[in-house]
C-alpha positions as CSV (number, residue, x, y, z in Angstrom):
1,X,-37.2,-69.6,-17.4
2,X,-33.4,-69.1,-17.5
3,X,-31.4,-67.2,-14.9
4,X,-30.6,-64.4,-17.5
5,X,-34.3,-64.1,-18.5
6,X,-35.3,-63.7,-14.8
7,X,-32.7,-60.8,-14.5
8,X,-34.0,-59.1,-17.6
9,X,-37.7,-59.5,-16.8
10,X,-37.9,-59.0,-13.0
11,X,-37.2,-55.2,-13.0
12,X,-40.3,-54.5,-14.9
13,X,-42.9,-56.3,-12.7
14,X,-43.7,-52.8,-11.4
15,X,-43.4,-50.7,-14.5
16,X,-44.3,-47.4,-12.9
17,X,-41.6,-47.6,-10.2
18,X,-39.0,-48.9,-12.6
19,X,-39.8,-46.1,-15.0
20,X,-39.3,-43.4,-12.4
21,X,-36.0,-44.9,-11.4
22,X,-34.9,-45.0,-15.0
23,X,-35.9,-41.4,-15.6
24,X,-34.0,-40.2,-12.5
25,X,-30.7,-41.8,-13.8
26,X,-31.4,-40.7,-17.4
27,X,-31.5,-37.0,-16.4
28,X,-28.0,-37.2,-15.1
29,X,-26.7,-39.2,-18.1
30,X,-28.4,-36.7,-20.5
31,X,-26.6,-33.8,-18.8
32,X,-23.3,-35.6,-19.2
33,X,-23.9,-36.4,-22.8
34,X,-25.5,-33.0,-23.8
35,X,-22.9,-30.8,-22.3
36,X,-20.1,-33.1,-23.4
37,X,-21.2,-32.8,-27.0
38,X,-21.2,-29.0,-26.8
39,X,-17.9,-28.6,-25.0
40,X,-16.4,-31.1,-27.5
41,X,-17.5,-28.8,-30.3
42,X,-16.0,-25.7,-28.7
43,X,-12.7,-27.5,-28.0
44,X,-12.5,-28.6,-31.7
45,X,-13.0,-25.1,-32.8
46,X,-10.4,-23.8,-30.4
47,X,-7.9,-26.3,-31.8
48,X,-8.5,-25.1,-35.3
49,X,-6.9,-21.8,-34.4
50,X,-3.5,-23.6,-34.1
51,X,-3.4,-24.6,-37.8
52,X,0.0,-24.1,-39.4
53,X,-0.9,-21.3,-41.8
54,X,-2.4,-19.0,-39.3
55,X,-0.6,-16.3,-37.2
56,X,0.9,-17.7,-33.9
57,X,0.8,-14.3,-32.1
58,X,-2.1,-11.8,-31.7
59,X,-1.2,-8.3,-30.6
60,X,-3.8,-5.9,-29.1
61,X,-3.7,-2.6,-27.2
62,X,-2.3,-3.2,-23.7
63,X,-5.0,-3.7,-21.0
64,X,-7.8,-4.0,-23.6
65,X,-8.3,-7.8,-23.1
66,X,-7.4,-10.4,-25.6
67,X,-9.7,-11.5,-28.4
68,X,-12.3,-8.8,-27.9
69,X,-14.7,-8.7,-30.9
70,X,-15.5,-5.2,-32.1
71,X,-12.4,-3.7,-30.5
72,X,-12.2,0.1,-30.9
73,X,-9.1,0.0,-33.0
74,X,-6.7,2.2,-31.2
75,X,-3.3,0.8,-32.3
76,X,-1.4,3.1,-34.6
77,X,-1.1,1.3,-38.0
78,X,2.6,2.2,-38.1
79,X,3.2,-0.4,-35.5
80,X,2.5,-3.1,-38.1
81,X,5.7,-2.1,-40.0
82,X,7.6,-1.7,-36.7
83,X,6.8,-5.2,-35.5
84,X,7.8,-6.6,-39.0
85,X,11.3,-5.4,-38.3
86,X,11.7,-7.3,-35.0
87,X,13.9,-10.4,-34.9
88,X,12.0,-13.7,-35.4
89,X,9.0,-12.1,-37.2
90,X,8.2,-13.6,-40.6
91,X,5.0,-11.7,-41.5
92,X,2.5,-9.4,-40.0
93,X,-1.0,-8.1,-40.8
94,X,-2.9,-5.1,-39.4
95,X,-6.5,-6.0,-38.7
96,X,-9.5,-3.9,-37.9
97,X,-12.5,-5.6,-36.4
98,X,-16.0,-4.2,-35.8
99,X,-19.6,-5.3,-35.7
100,X,-22.6,-4.3,-37.8
101,X,-26.2,-4.6,-36.7
102,X,-28.6,-5.6,-39.4
103,X,-32.2,-5.7,-38.2
104,X,-33.3,-7.4,-41.4
105,X,-31.2,-10.5,-41.0
106,X,-30.9,-13.4,-38.7
107,X,-27.3,-12.4,-38.2
108,X,-23.9,-14.1,-38.6
109,X,-23.0,-14.3,-34.9
110,X,-24.4,-15.2,-31.5
111,X,-26.8,-12.3,-31.4
112,X,-29.6,-11.8,-33.9
113,X,-28.7,-9.3,-36.6
114,X,-25.1,-8.8,-35.5
115,X,-22.4,-9.4,-38.1
116,X,-18.7,-9.6,-37.4
117,X,-16.7,-7.6,-40.0
118,X,-12.9,-7.7,-40.4
119,X,-10.7,-5.4,-42.5
120,X,-7.5,-6.9,-43.7
121,X,-5.3,-6.8,-46.8
122,X,-6.3,-9.7,-49.1
123,X,-2.7,-11.0,-49.4
124,X,-2.6,-11.5,-45.6
125,X,-5.7,-13.7,-45.3
126,X,-3.7,-16.8,-44.5
127,X,-2.7,-15.1,-41.2
128,X,-6.4,-15.1,-40.3
129,X,-6.5,-18.9,-41.0
130,X,-8.3,-18.4,-44.4
131,X,-6.4,-20.6,-46.8
132,X,-8.9,-21.0,-49.7
133,X,-11.9,-19.1,-51.0
134,X,-14.8,-20.3,-53.1
135,X,-14.9,-17.7,-55.7
136,X,-12.4,-14.8,-55.7
137,X,-10.7,-12.7,-53.0
138,X,-11.8,-9.1,-52.6
139,X,-9.5,-6.4,-54.0
140,X,-7.3,-4.2,-51.8
141,X,-7.9,-0.5,-51.6
142,X,-11.2,1.2,-51.1
143,X,-13.5,-1.3,-52.9
144,X,-17.0,-2.6,-52.4
145,X,-16.1,-6.2,-52.4
146,X,-16.2,-8.8,-49.5
147,X,-15.9,-12.4,-48.8
148,X,-18.2,-14.2,-46.3
149,X,-17.7,-17.1,-43.9
150,X,-19.8,-20.2,-44.5
151,X,-21.8,-19.7,-41.3
152,X,-22.6,-16.1,-42.1
153,X,-23.5,-17.0,-45.7
154,X,-26.0,-19.6,-44.5
155,X,-27.5,-17.3,-41.8
156,X,-27.9,-14.4,-44.2
157,X,-28.9,-16.6,-47.1
158,X,-26.3,-15.1,-49.4
159,X,-23.9,-16.7,-51.9
160,X,-21.2,-15.7,-54.4
161,X,-22.4,-12.9,-56.7
162,X,-25.1,-11.6,-54.3
163,X,-24.9,-8.1,-52.7
164,X,-25.3,-7.0,-49.1
165,X,-25.9,-3.6,-47.6
166,X,-23.4,-2.6,-45.0
167,X,-23.1,0.8,-43.4
168,X,-25.5,2.1,-46.1
169,X,-23.3,0.8,-48.9
170,X,-23.9,-2.1,-51.3
171,X,-21.1,-4.7,-51.3
172,X,-20.6,-7.6,-53.8
173,X,-19.9,-11.0,-52.3
174,X,-16.9,-12.2,-54.4
175,X,-16.3,-15.4,-52.5
176,X,-17.1,-17.6,-49.4
177,X,-14.7,-19.5,-47.1
178,X,-14.7,-22.0,-44.3
179,X,-11.8,-21.9,-41.8
180,X,-13.2,-24.2,-39.1
181,X,-13.2,-21.5,-36.5
182,X,-16.6,-20.6,-35.2
183,X,-15.9,-16.8,-34.9
184,X,-14.1,-16.5,-38.3
185,X,-16.8,-18.4,-40.2
186,X,-19.5,-16.2,-38.7
187,X,-18.0,-13.1,-40.2
188,X,-17.3,-11.0,-43.3
189,X,-13.9,-9.9,-44.5
190,X,-13.2,-6.8,-46.6
191,X,-10.1,-4.7,-47.4
192,X,-8.6,-2.8,-44.5
193,X,-8.8,0.5,-46.3
194,X,-12.5,0.1,-46.9
195,X,-13.4,-0.7,-43.3
196,X,-11.2,2.1,-42.0
197,X,-13.0,4.5,-44.3
198,X,-16.5,3.2,-43.3
199,X,-15.7,3.4,-39.6
200,X,-13.7,6.7,-39.7
201,X,-10.6,4.9,-38.3
202,X,-8.1,5.6,-41.0
203,X,-4.6,4.9,-39.8
204,X,-5.6,2.6,-36.9
205,X,-6.1,-1.1,-36.4
206,X,-7.6,-3.1,-33.5
207,X,-5.3,-6.2,-33.8
208,X,-2.0,-7.2,-35.3
209,X,-1.4,-10.8,-36.4
210,X,2.2,-12.0,-36.3
211,X,3.6,-15.0,-38.1
212,X,7.0,-16.0,-36.6
213,X,10.0,-17.3,-38.6
214,X,10.6,-21.1,-38.8
215,X,13.5,-21.0,-36.4
216,X,12.0,-18.6,-34.0
217,X,10.4,-19.2,-30.6
218,X,6.8,-18.0,-30.0
219,X,7.4,-17.1,-26.4
220,X,10.6,-15.2,-27.2
221,X,8.9,-13.2,-29.9
222,X,5.9,-12.4,-27.8
223,X,8.1,-11.1,-25.0
224,X,10.1,-9.1,-27.5
225,X,7.0,-7.3,-28.6
226,X,5.8,-6.6,-25.0
227,X,9.3,-5.3,-24.1
228,X,9.5,-3.1,-27.3
229,X,6.2,-1.4,-26.6
230,X,5.5,-1.6,-22.8
231,X,2.1,-0.3,-21.7
232,X,1.1,0.1,-25.3
233,X,0.9,-3.3,-26.8
234,X,0.2,-6.8,-25.4
235,X,1.1,-10.0,-27.3
236,X,-0.4,-13.4,-26.8
237,X,0.3,-16.6,-28.6
238,X,-2.5,-18.7,-30.2
239,X,-1.5,-21.6,-28.0
240,X,-1.9,-19.5,-24.8
241,X,-5.3,-18.3,-26.0
242,X,-6.3,-21.9,-26.7
243,X,-5.2,-22.9,-23.3
244,X,-7.3,-20.2,-21.7
245,X,-10.3,-21.4,-23.6
246,X,-9.6,-25.0,-22.6
247,X,-9.4,-23.9,-19.0
248,X,-12.7,-22.2,-19.3
249,X,-14.2,-25.4,-20.9
250,X,-12.7,-27.5,-18.1
251,X,-14.6,-25.4,-15.7
252,X,-17.7,-26.1,-17.6
253,X,-16.8,-29.8,-17.5
254,X,-16.5,-29.6,-13.7
255,X,-19.9,-27.9,-13.4
256,X,-21.3,-30.6,-15.7
257,X,-20.1,-33.3,-13.4
258,X,-21.4,-31.5,-10.3
259,X,-24.9,-31.2,-11.8
260,X,-24.8,-34.7,-13.1
261,X,-23.7,-36.2,-9.8
262,X,-26.6,-34.5,-8.1
263,X,-29.0,-35.9,-10.6
264,X,-27.3,-39.3,-10.4
265,X,-27.5,-39.3,-6.6
266,X,-31.2,-38.7,-6.8
267,X,-31.5,-41.5,-9.4
268,X,-29.4,-43.8,-7.2
269,X,-31.8,-43.3,-4.3
270,X,-34.6,-44.2,-6.7
271,X,-32.8,-47.4,-7.7
272,X,-32.2,-48.4,-4.1
273,X,-35.9,-47.7,-3.3
274,X,-37.0,-49.7,-6.3
275,X,-34.8,-52.7,-5.5
276,X,-35.6,-52.7,-1.8
277,X,-39.3,-52.7,-2.6
278,X,-38.8,-55.4,-5.2
279,X,-37.0,-57.6,-2.6
280,X,-39.8,-56.9,0.0
281,X,-42.6,-57.8,-2.5
282,X,-40.7,-61.0,-3.6
283,X,-39.9,-62.3,-0.1
284,X,-41.9,-65.5,-0.7
285,X,-40.3,-66.0,-4.1
286,X,-36.8,-65.5,-2.9
287,X,-37.4,-67.7,0.1
288,X,-38.7,-70.5,-2.1
289,X,-35.6,-70.2,-4.4
290,X,-33.3,-70.6,-1.4
291,X,-35.4,-73.5,-0.2
292,X,-34.9,-75.4,-3.5
293,X,-31.2,-74.9,-3.4
294,X,-30.2,-71.4,-4.7
295,X,-27.0,-70.2,-3.2
296,X,-26.7,-66.8,-1.6
297,X,-24.3,-65.6,-4.3
298,X,-26.9,-66.6,-7.0
299,X,-29.6,-64.6,-5.2
300,X,-27.2,-61.7,-4.8
301,X,-26.2,-61.8,-8.5
302,X,-29.8,-61.8,-9.6
303,X,-30.8,-58.7,-7.6
304,X,-27.6,-56.9,-8.5
305,X,-28.1,-57.8,-12.2
306,X,-31.6,-56.4,-12.1
307,X,-30.3,-53.1,-10.7
308,X,-27.6,-52.9,-13.4
309,X,-30.3,-53.6,-16.1
310,X,-32.3,-50.6,-14.9
311,X,-29.3,-48.3,-14.9
312,X,-28.0,-49.4,-18.3
313,X,-31.4,-48.9,-19.8
314,X,-31.3,-45.4,-18.2
315,X,-27.9,-44.8,-19.9
316,X,-29.4,-45.6,-23.3
317,X,-32.4,-43.4,-22.6
318,X,-30.2,-40.6,-21.2
319,X,-27.8,-40.7,-24.1
320,X,-30.7,-40.4,-26.6
321,X,-32.2,-37.5,-24.6
322,X,-28.9,-35.7,-24.5
323,X,-28.4,-36.0,-28.2
324,X,-32.0,-34.9,-29.0
325,X,-31.8,-32.0,-26.5
326,X,-28.6,-30.7,-28.1
327,X,-29.9,-31.1,-31.6
328,X,-33.2,-29.5,-31.0
329,X,-31.6,-26.7,-28.9
330,X,-29.1,-25.8,-31.6
331,X,-31.9,-25.8,-34.2
332,X,-34.1,-23.5,-32.1
333,X,-31.1,-21.1,-31.4
334,X,-30.0,-20.9,-35.0
335,X,-27.2,-18.3,-34.4
336,X,-25.5,-20.6,-31.9
337,X,-26.3,-23.8,-33.8
338,X,-24.7,-22.6,-37.0
339,X,-21.4,-22.0,-35.3
340,X,-21.2,-25.0,-32.9
341,X,-20.9,-28.5,-34.2
342,X,-21.4,-31.2,-31.6
343,X,-18.5,-33.6,-31.4
344,X,-19.6,-37.3,-31.0
345,X,-16.9,-39.4,-29.3
346,X,-16.9,-43.0,-28.1
347,X,-15.2,-41.8,-24.9
348,X,-18.1,-39.6,-24.0
349,X,-20.7,-42.4,-24.3
350,X,-18.4,-44.9,-22.6
351,X,-18.1,-42.4,-19.7
352,X,-21.9,-42.1,-19.5
353,X,-22.4,-45.9,-19.5
354,X,-19.6,-46.3,-16.9
355,X,-21.4,-43.8,-14.6
356,X,-24.7,-45.7,-15.1
357,X,-23.0,-49.1,-14.3
358,X,-21.4,-47.6,-11.2
359,X,-24.8,-46.3,-10.0
360,X,-26.4,-49.7,-10.7
361,X,-23.8,-51.5,-8.6
362,X,-23.9,-49.0,-5.7
363,X,-27.7,-48.8,-5.8
364,X,-28.1,-52.6,-5.9
365,X,-25.5,-53.8,-3.4
366,X,-27.6,-53.3,-0.2
367,X,-30.9,-54.7,-1.7
368,X,-29.0,-57.6,-3.1
369,X,-27.2,-58.4,0.2
370,X,-30.5,-58.2,2.0
371,X,-32.1,-60.6,-0.4
372,X,-29.2,-63.0,-0.2
373,X,-29.4,-63.1,3.6
374,X,-33.1,-63.8,3.6
375,X,-33.7,-67.2,5.4
376,X,-35.9,-69.8,3.6
377,X,-38.3,-69.9,6.6
378,X,-39.5,-66.4,5.5
379,X,-41.3,-68.1,2.6
380,X,-43.4,-70.2,5.1
381,X,-44.6,-67.4,7.3
382,X,-44.8,-64.6,4.7
383,X,-48.3,-63.4,3.8
């Protein structure tokens, strides 16, 4: 039997012990892969908010919090025209956002039956990052027409030409769209006048989207809006919002590593125990190998190789478990699964295998050293 064959075969002499060690490492690897896939999907969605056609600045009521879905809409609509007059502003759009609970549907958002609804003038849809619509855009004014995001369309099982009851009124779906943003694609858009009428908020908006001029600076325009309406309006750039989201996702990444390292530490202890027991049980064999001329470094390489084989197998098992767990989890939680698309990257899997390789080396060093230092005379007195 060749040297490589020995390394590949020896770890599985005791299948139960080896399996437990593999499972211990695989749990940590599955955590790294699973949460990595989810955070990658969220980051990709965050980046989609920075597309060129969308508004670079979002304005809300001061001290109301940025990006609140279902905001109460307390900005006077006249501020839309006022902001349009500021230097560096190219285009603006007043937006009213609310939620509608539909107990007869699976919903278009993270909660069952909850649908995000946005009122905006149809000629301003590009500021909401909606560049193209399958079908036709809704008409402005107080009309019973809507367009629906791809995710909401799938969750509600609706398509172009169908009708949907909102606030006790039948609306015709004139088109569907896909922006790439998880929140936008989970919602419904209608004319601003219509939503204001339905929610009794005529003359108010909850958000103002601002597109800056080509030669303008985002930070400068944002400060100009804050200075023009202190304690009334608060402006935030899309880049700043994306950075805040990425900071939150980085916190999740840190937590992922903390959980993973705990699981990996437990797995490493299992690897050390497995290899030490393997060395102990093979005392006679190792002694004989040294007696027939095997060098210490060859013995050390064999035991260390066996440890690495165990952890690399654990990396494969853990990667598969992570992918399956994320896929099944998103299928079971359909409202989340429909808005989060896992992002598979080579970097993620390389990181998982690097961690497994590190554990294999750390977990195998002591048992390998112990085996390499075993004197040949042990084979004569061992029973």
